[in-house]
N, CA, C and O of each residue as an XYZ file, in Angstrom:
384
protein
N     130.336    113.284     84.895
C     130.885    111.971     85.181
C     130.643    111.081     83.967
O     129.519    111.003     83.471
N     131.671    110.419     83.490
C     131.547    109.589     82.300
C     130.810    108.283     82.600
O     130.717    107.845     83.747
N     130.291    107.678     81.530
C     129.606    106.393     81.625
C     130.220    105.436     80.614
O     130.800    105.849     79.610
N     130.076    104.147     80.905
C     130.508    103.115     79.977
C     129.261    102.423     79.467
O     128.348    102.117     80.233
N     129.232    102.182     78.173
C     128.105    101.506     77.544
C     128.654    100.324     76.762
O     129.635    100.447     76.028
N     128.002     99.172     76.932
C     128.341     98.021     76.098
C     127.189     97.785     75.130
O     126.017     97.866     75.498
N     127.547     97.496     73.900
C     126.553     97.185     72.871
C     126.973     95.849     72.266
O     127.996     95.754     71.588
N     126.167     94.820     72.522
C     126.484     93.476     72.033
C     125.600     93.141     70.846
O     124.375     93.235     70.915
N     126.243     92.748     69.755
C     125.537     92.359     68.543
C     125.657     90.845     68.360
O     126.772     90.332     68.263
N     124.536     90.116     68.312
C     124.611     88.688     67.974
C     124.827     88.571     66.462
O     123.999     89.020     65.670
N     125.939     87.968     66.079
C     126.336     87.926     64.666
C     125.923     86.589     64.048
O     126.115     85.528     64.642
N     125.354     86.664     62.848
C     124.961     85.458     62.130
C     126.198     84.605     61.829
O     127.292     85.126     61.609
N     126.003     83.307     61.824
C     127.084     82.367     61.524
C     127.716     82.699     60.171
O     127.026     82.843     59.163
N     129.042     82.816     60.177
C     129.780     83.081     58.947
C     129.828     84.535     58.519
O     130.387     84.840     57.466
N     129.260     85.442     59.300
C     129.203     86.849     58.890
C     130.145     87.769     59.666
O     130.136     88.980     59.446
N     130.962     87.211     60.575
C     131.788     88.070     61.424
C     132.759     88.925     60.618
O     132.876     90.123     60.877
N     133.449     88.350     59.661
C     134.441     89.107     58.895
C     133.780     90.268     58.162
O     134.277     91.393     58.214
N     132.674     90.013     57.487
C     132.002     91.091     56.756
C     131.391     92.114     57.724
O     131.339     93.303     57.413
N     130.932     91.659     58.887
C     130.389     92.585     59.874
C     131.493     93.496     60.424
O     131.281     94.697     60.591
N     132.649     92.936     60.701
C     133.773     93.745     61.174
C     134.178     94.798     60.136
O     134.490     95.935     60.491
N     134.173     94.422     58.869
C     134.480     95.380     57.801
C     133.451     96.502     57.772
O     133.801     97.671     57.605
N     132.171     96.140     57.936
C     131.094     97.128     57.941
C     131.238     98.074     59.132
O     131.162     99.293     58.980
N     131.446     97.503     60.311
C     131.566     98.297     61.535
C     132.782     99.225     61.471
O     132.720    100.369     61.922
N     133.881     98.729     60.911
C     135.098     99.550     60.815
C     134.849    100.836     60.020
O     135.459    101.869     60.294
N     133.955    100.766     59.042
C     133.625    101.958     58.251
C     132.715    102.918     59.020
O     132.729    104.123     58.769
N     131.919    102.382     59.962
C     130.971    103.211     60.717
C     131.598    103.853     61.954
O     131.150    104.912     62.394
N     132.623    103.226     62.514
C     133.160    103.686     63.797
C     133.844    105.055     63.781
O     133.814    105.728     64.811
N     134.454    105.509     62.696
C     135.009    106.866     62.744
C     133.947    107.931     63.067
O     134.234    108.882     63.794
N     132.742    107.781     62.540
C     131.674    108.739     62.850
C     131.234    108.604     64.305
O     130.886    109.596     64.945
N     131.249    107.376     64.828
C     130.915    107.170     66.236
C     131.928    107.889     67.113
O     131.559    108.640     68.015
N     133.185    107.658     66.846
C     134.251    108.251     67.664
C     134.269    109.778     67.576
O     134.720    110.445     68.507
N     133.784    110.333     66.466
C     133.748    111.784     66.286
C     132.476    112.415     66.846
O     132.368    113.640     66.908
N     131.511    111.588     67.256
C     130.236    112.115     67.727
C     130.430    112.864     69.046
O     131.242    112.470     69.883
N     129.683    113.933     69.215
C     129.776    114.757     70.423
C     129.598    113.916     71.690
O     128.597    113.218     71.845
N     130.568    113.990     72.580
C     130.486    113.283     73.853
C     131.136    111.923     73.876
O     131.291    111.338     74.948
N     131.524    111.394     72.718
C     132.185    110.084     72.691
C     133.636    110.240     73.121
O     134.388    111.032     72.554
N     134.011    109.474     74.126
C     135.376    109.511     74.630
C     136.229    108.389     74.053
O     137.430    108.558     73.839
N     135.588    107.222     73.799
C     136.350    106.064     73.342
C     135.391    104.959     72.898
O     134.306    104.806     73.460
N     135.797    104.197     71.892
C     135.061    103.003     71.478
C     136.086    101.916     71.175
O     137.030    102.127     70.414
N     135.885    100.756     71.783
C     136.712     99.591     71.501
C     135.809     98.469     71.007
O     134.654     98.366     71.419
N     136.339     97.633     70.125
C     135.587     96.543     69.521
C     136.201     95.210     69.935
O     137.418     95.030     69.882
N     135.340     94.277     70.348
C     135.791     92.948     70.759
C     134.929     91.892     70.077
O     133.705     91.898     70.214
N     135.572     90.986     69.340
C     134.873     89.887     68.669
C     135.010     88.631     69.526
O     136.109     88.287     69.962
N     133.907     87.958     69.760
C     133.918     86.731     70.554
C     134.672     85.634     69.819
O     134.541     85.488     68.604
N     135.461     84.864     70.557
C     136.105     83.689     69.970
C     135.009     82.792     69.405
O     134.031     82.503     70.094
N     135.158     82.362     68.192
C     134.149     81.537     67.551
C     133.151     82.338     66.731
O     132.367     81.757     65.980
N     133.163     83.657     66.860
C     132.364     84.509     65.986
C     130.905     84.659     66.318
O     130.134     85.063     65.447
N     130.474     84.356     67.538
C     129.050     84.446     67.873
C     128.534     85.836     68.160
O     127.349     86.109     67.967
N     129.410     86.729     68.624
C     128.949     88.085     68.919
C     130.099     89.076     68.851
O     131.274     88.716     68.924
N     129.716     90.325     68.710
C     130.648     91.435     68.696
C     130.186     92.411     69.764
O     128.998     92.720     69.856
N     131.119     92.896     70.569
C     130.769     93.868     71.600
C     131.545     95.149     71.379
O     132.757     95.137     71.162
N     130.819     96.254     71.440
C     131.445     97.567     71.459
C     131.446     98.038     72.903
O     130.407     98.018     73.564
N     132.593     98.457     73.393
C     132.696     99.062     74.713
C     132.938    100.552     74.467
O     133.963    100.959     73.919
N     131.971    101.337     74.888
C     131.978    102.765     74.600
C     132.097    103.564     75.894
O     131.479    103.211     76.898
N     132.881    104.629     75.877
C     132.936    105.581     76.982
C     132.358    106.898     76.474
O     132.745    107.396     75.417
N     131.424    107.450     77.247
C     130.736    108.687     76.878
C     130.819    109.686     78.024
O     130.903    109.305     79.192
N     130.794    110.959     77.677
C     130.777    111.997     78.716
C     129.562    111.824     79.621
O     129.671    111.921     80.843
N     128.394    111.567     79.010
C     127.160    111.346     79.758
C     126.308    110.328     79.009
O     126.529    110.075     77.825
N     125.346    109.755     79.696
C     124.418    108.832     79.048
C     123.559    109.572     78.024
O     123.163    108.987     77.017
N     123.268    110.841     78.266
C     122.504    111.626     77.290
C     123.253    111.748     75.961
O     122.630    111.732     74.899
N     124.569    111.867     76.010
C     125.352    111.900     74.767
C     125.180    110.593     73.994
O     124.981    110.603     72.779
N     125.258    109.476     74.704
C     125.125    108.181     74.033
C     123.716    107.994     73.484
O     123.548    107.447     72.393
N     122.717    108.433     74.212
C     121.332    108.331     73.737
C     121.120    109.186     72.492
O     120.424    108.766     71.567
N     121.709    110.377     72.455
C     121.615    111.228     71.261
C     122.295    110.544     70.078
O     121.804    110.601     68.951
N     123.419    109.903     70.343
C     124.118    109.163     69.297
C     123.245    108.027     68.754
O     123.114    107.874     67.540
N     122.653    107.235     69.643
C     121.806    106.114     69.204
C     120.619    106.621     68.385
O     120.249    106.008     67.383
N     120.025    107.734     68.807
C     118.912    108.307     68.039
C     119.395    108.703     66.646
O     118.706    108.452     65.657
N     120.560    109.312     66.563
C     121.125    109.699     65.266
C     121.339    108.462     64.396
O     121.027    108.484     63.206
N     121.867    107.387     64.976
C     122.089    106.159     64.208
C     120.772    105.562     63.728
O     120.701    105.043     62.614
N     119.736    105.627     64.547
C     118.415    105.135     64.118
C     117.882    106.014     62.974
O     117.405    105.509     61.958
N     117.975    107.326     63.163
C     117.446    108.270     62.169
C     118.166    108.183     60.835
O     117.558    108.418     59.791
N     119.457    107.847     60.849
C     120.230    107.800     59.603
C     120.265    106.405     58.974
O     120.880    106.216     57.924
N     119.603    105.420     59.614
C     119.443    104.109     59.003
C     120.540    103.091     59.277
O     120.510    101.994     58.720
N     121.507    103.430     60.120
C     122.586    102.469     60.345
C     122.076    101.200     61.010
O     122.494    100.101     60.647
N     121.184    101.336     61.973
C     120.700    100.152     62.672
C     120.005     99.197     61.695
O     120.166     97.982     61.802
N     119.250     99.728     60.762
C     118.598     98.883     59.749
C     119.634     98.239     58.828
O     119.445     97.112     58.370
N     120.730     98.956     58.558
C     121.777     98.422     57.686
C     122.532     97.256     58.327
O     123.215     96.504     57.633
N     122.410     97.104     59.647
C     123.067     95.998     60.350
C     122.337     94.668     60.171
O     122.924     93.608     60.388
N     121.079     94.712     59.783
C     120.237     93.515     59.733
C     120.817     92.343     58.945
O     120.624     91.204     59.370
N     121.516     92.545     57.825
C     122.074     91.394     57.100
C     123.173     90.650     57.870
O     123.546     89.539     57.494
N     123.687     91.253     58.936
C     124.804     90.668     59.674
C     124.413     90.064     61.018
O     125.107     89.180     61.519
N     123.320     90.524     61.604
C     122.982     90.138     62.973
C     121.795     89.183     63.006
O     120.985     89.125     62.080
N     121.720     88.433     64.111
C     120.624     87.475     64.262
C     119.569     87.954     65.256
O     118.645     87.211     65.590
N     119.704     89.184     65.725
C     118.741     89.751     66.668
C     119.139     91.173     66.990
O     120.158     91.666     66.506
N     118.336     91.835     67.810
C     118.642     93.226     68.162
C     119.866     93.313     69.072
O     120.191     92.358     69.777
N     120.538     94.458     69.052
C     121.679     94.629     69.947
C     121.219     94.686     71.399
O     120.102     95.108     71.701
N     122.095     94.255     72.279
C     121.844     94.338     73.712
C     122.695     95.489     74.237
O     123.925     95.440     74.189
N     122.024     96.527     74.739
C     122.710     97.734     75.189
C     122.615     97.812     76.707
O     121.532     97.702     77.282
N     123.762     98.003     77.342
C     123.812     98.166     78.800
C     124.669     99.379     79.120
O     125.677     99.638     78.463
N     124.249    100.122     80.147
C     125.057    101.273     80.576
C     125.517    101.057     82.008
O     124.836    100.422     82.813
N     126.695    101.605     82.306
C     127.342    101.416     83.601
C     127.865    102.749     84.108
O     128.435    103.540     83.356
N     127.663    102.979     85.385
C     128.178    104.161     86.055
C     129.445    103.789     86.803
O     129.579    102.649     87.248
N     130.387    104.727     86.955
C     131.573    104.437     87.749
C     131.192    104.094     89.195
O     130.186    104.576     89.716
N     131.996    103.271     89.814
C     131.768    102.856     91.187
C     133.016    103.128     92.007
O     134.129    103.072     91.486
N     132.838    103.419     93.270
C     133.966    103.653     94.171
C     134.462    102.353     94.805
O     135.346    102.379     95.661
N     133.901    101.226     94.392
C     134.262     99.936     95.013
C     135.708     99.572     94.765
O     136.168     98.524     95.217
Protein backbone atom coordinates (compact mmCIF):
# COMPACT_ATOMS: atom_id res chain seq x y z
CA UNK A 1 0.00 0.00 0.00
CA UNK A 2 1.48 3.35 -1.01
CA UNK A 3 2.07 6.27 1.35
CA UNK A 4 2.16 10.01 0.85
CA UNK A 5 4.87 12.07 2.49
CA UNK A 6 5.04 15.84 2.72
CA UNK A 7 8.36 17.56 3.29
CA UNK A 8 8.08 21.27 4.08
CA UNK A 9 11.16 23.46 3.90
CA UNK A 10 11.07 26.92 5.54
CA UNK A 11 12.87 29.07 2.97
CA UNK A 12 14.97 32.09 3.91
CA UNK A 13 13.67 35.45 2.69
CA UNK A 14 14.81 36.11 -0.87
CA UNK A 15 16.15 32.59 -1.46
CA UNK A 16 13.16 30.88 -3.11
CA UNK A 17 14.37 31.22 -6.70
CA UNK A 18 17.84 29.86 -5.94
CA UNK A 19 16.35 27.12 -3.75
CA UNK A 20 14.02 26.03 -6.56
CA UNK A 21 17.00 25.87 -8.94
CA UNK A 22 18.90 23.75 -6.40
CA UNK A 23 15.97 21.41 -5.77
CA UNK A 24 15.30 21.00 -9.51
CA UNK A 25 18.80 19.54 -9.88
CA UNK A 26 18.27 17.12 -6.96
CA UNK A 27 14.80 15.84 -7.84
CA UNK A 28 15.71 13.55 -10.77
CA UNK A 29 17.66 11.34 -8.33
CA UNK A 30 14.71 11.43 -5.92
CA UNK A 31 12.27 10.36 -8.61
CA UNK A 32 14.63 7.55 -9.70
CA UNK A 33 15.11 6.24 -6.15
CA UNK A 34 13.76 2.75 -5.47
CA UNK A 35 10.13 2.93 -4.36
CA UNK A 36 9.46 6.53 -5.39
CA UNK A 37 6.21 6.77 -7.29
CA UNK A 38 5.91 10.55 -7.66
CA UNK A 39 7.24 13.88 -6.37
CA UNK A 40 5.53 17.23 -6.85
CA UNK A 41 6.89 20.61 -5.75
CA UNK A 42 4.76 23.49 -4.43
CA UNK A 43 6.12 26.95 -3.56
CA UNK A 44 4.09 29.02 -1.10
CA UNK A 45 2.76 32.33 -2.38
CA UNK A 46 5.11 34.94 -0.98
CA UNK A 47 8.06 32.54 -0.85
CA UNK A 48 7.96 31.45 2.80
CA UNK A 49 8.12 27.71 2.26
CA UNK A 50 8.45 24.94 -0.27
CA UNK A 51 6.60 21.65 0.04
CA UNK A 52 7.42 18.39 -1.66
CA UNK A 53 4.50 15.98 -1.94
CA UNK A 54 5.94 12.53 -2.40
CA UNK A 55 4.26 9.18 -3.13
CA UNK A 56 6.20 6.07 -2.12
CA UNK A 57 5.53 2.35 -2.39
CA UNK A 58 6.12 2.08 1.37
CA UNK A 59 7.29 4.28 4.23
CA UNK A 60 10.41 2.10 4.44
CA UNK A 61 11.32 3.17 0.90
CA UNK A 62 11.03 6.83 1.87
CA UNK A 63 13.06 6.29 5.05
CA UNK A 64 15.81 4.58 3.03
CA UNK A 65 15.77 7.54 0.66
CA UNK A 66 16.07 10.06 3.53
CA UNK A 67 18.98 8.09 5.00
CA UNK A 68 20.70 8.14 1.60
CA UNK A 69 20.18 11.91 1.35
CA UNK A 70 21.66 12.39 4.84
CA UNK A 71 24.61 10.10 4.05
CA UNK A 72 25.38 11.85 0.76
CA UNK A 73 25.24 15.36 2.27
CA UNK A 74 22.22 16.80 0.48
CA UNK A 75 20.48 17.81 3.69
CA UNK A 76 23.56 19.77 4.78
CA UNK A 77 23.73 21.39 1.32
CA UNK A 78 20.22 22.81 1.90
CA UNK A 79 21.36 24.94 4.86
CA UNK A 80 22.17 28.11 2.83
CA UNK A 81 18.55 28.19 1.63
CA UNK A 82 16.44 27.21 4.64
CA UNK A 83 15.70 28.86 7.96
CA UNK A 84 15.14 25.63 9.89
CA UNK A 85 14.88 21.87 9.57
CA UNK A 86 12.36 20.33 7.18
CA UNK A 87 9.02 19.22 8.56
CA UNK A 88 8.30 15.67 7.40
CA UNK A 89 4.86 14.09 7.69
CA UNK A 90 3.64 10.75 6.40
CA UNK A 91 0.07 9.80 5.51
CA UNK A 92 -1.64 6.49 4.93
CA UNK A 93 -4.55 6.07 2.52
CA UNK A 94 -7.98 6.28 4.11
CA UNK A 95 -11.29 4.74 3.10
CA UNK A 96 -13.16 7.88 4.21
